[in-house]
C-alpha positions in Angstrom: 0.1 0.1 0.0 3.2 2.3 0.1 4.4 4.0 -2.9 7.4 6.6 -3.1 5.0 9.2 -2.0 3.3 7.5 0.8 0.5 4.7 2.2 -2.4 4.8 -0.2 -5.7 5.7 0.9 -8.0 2.9 0.0 -8.0 -0.3 -1.5 -10.1 -2.5 -3.6 -10.3 -5.7 -1.5 -6.9 -6.7 -1.4 -5.2 -4.4 -4.2 -4.3 -0.9 -3.5 -6.2 1.6 -5.2 -3.9 4.7 -6.1 -6.8 6.3 -7.7 -7.9 7.1 -3.8 -4.7 9.2 -3.2 -3.0 9.8 0.1 -4.2 11.1 3.2 -2.2 13.0 6.3 -3.8 11.1 9.0 -3.4 7.5 7.1 0.5 8.1 6.9 0.6 9.6 10.5 -0.8 6.2 11.5 1.4 4.2 9.0 4.7 6.1 10.6 3.6 5.0 14.4 3.3 1.7 13.0 6.4 1.2 11.1 8.5 3.1 14.2 6.9 0.5 16.6 7.9 -2.4 14.3 11.2 -0.9 14.0 11.7 -0.6 17.4 10.8 -4.1 18.3 13.0 -5.5 15.3 15.5 -3.3 14.4 14.9 -3.8 10.7 16.8 -1.6 8.7 14.1 -2.1 5.7 11.8 -0.2 8.2 13.6 2.8 7.4 12.9 3.4 4.0 9.0 3.4 4.9 9.7 5.7 7.9 11.2 8.0 5.6 8.4 8.1 3.4 5.7 8.6 5.9 7.9 11.8 7.3 8.3 13.1 4.1 4.8 12.8 3.4 4.0 14.3 6.7 6.4 17.3 5.9 4.8 18.3 2.7 1.3 18.5 4.3 2.5 21.2 6.8 1.8 24.5 5.8 3.9 28.0 6.7 1.2 28.9 9.2 1.8 25.1 11.2 -1.5 24.0 9.9 -1.8 20.6 7.7 -3.6 19.8 4.6 -5.0 16.0 4.5 -5.7 15.0 0.9 -3.4 14.5 -1.9 -3.9 12.9 -5.2 -2.1 10.1 -6.9 0.1 13.1 -8.7 1.3 14.2 -5.3 -1.0 17.4 -5.8 -3.0 18.8 -2.9 -6.6 18.3 -3.7 -9.6 21.0 -3.4 -11.3 18.7 -0.8 -8.6 20.2 1.2 -11.2 23.2 1.3 -14.3 21.8 1.6 -13.4 19.5 4.4 -13.1 20.2 8.1 -9.2 19.2 8.6 -9.3 19.2 12.8 -9.5 15.3 12.7 -6.6 14.5 10.6 -4.5 17.6 12.2 -5.3 16.2 15.8 -4.1 12.8 14.4 -0.7 14.0 13.3 -0.1 15.8 16.3 -0.9 12.7 18.5 2.7 11.4 17.0 
């Protein structure tokens, strides 16, 4: 479910659906999971995913300190960021 952009938002049954794009909150959860896995196992391969998720979160951070949540498959912010209340996604990211 992870690409070079981040964790894909949804799948169709057991296949990632890149058309659904990516979200801040999904990548924040993926980051927490991979950090916990790395802490338990020390597997160096985990660092690649950790870096991808951190880069995604950094990209979502805006200059005012808030975050945008929705990114499309081309790594562009979507109009949904202006139409949707992003407080939940921002709160989940700060829970890291």
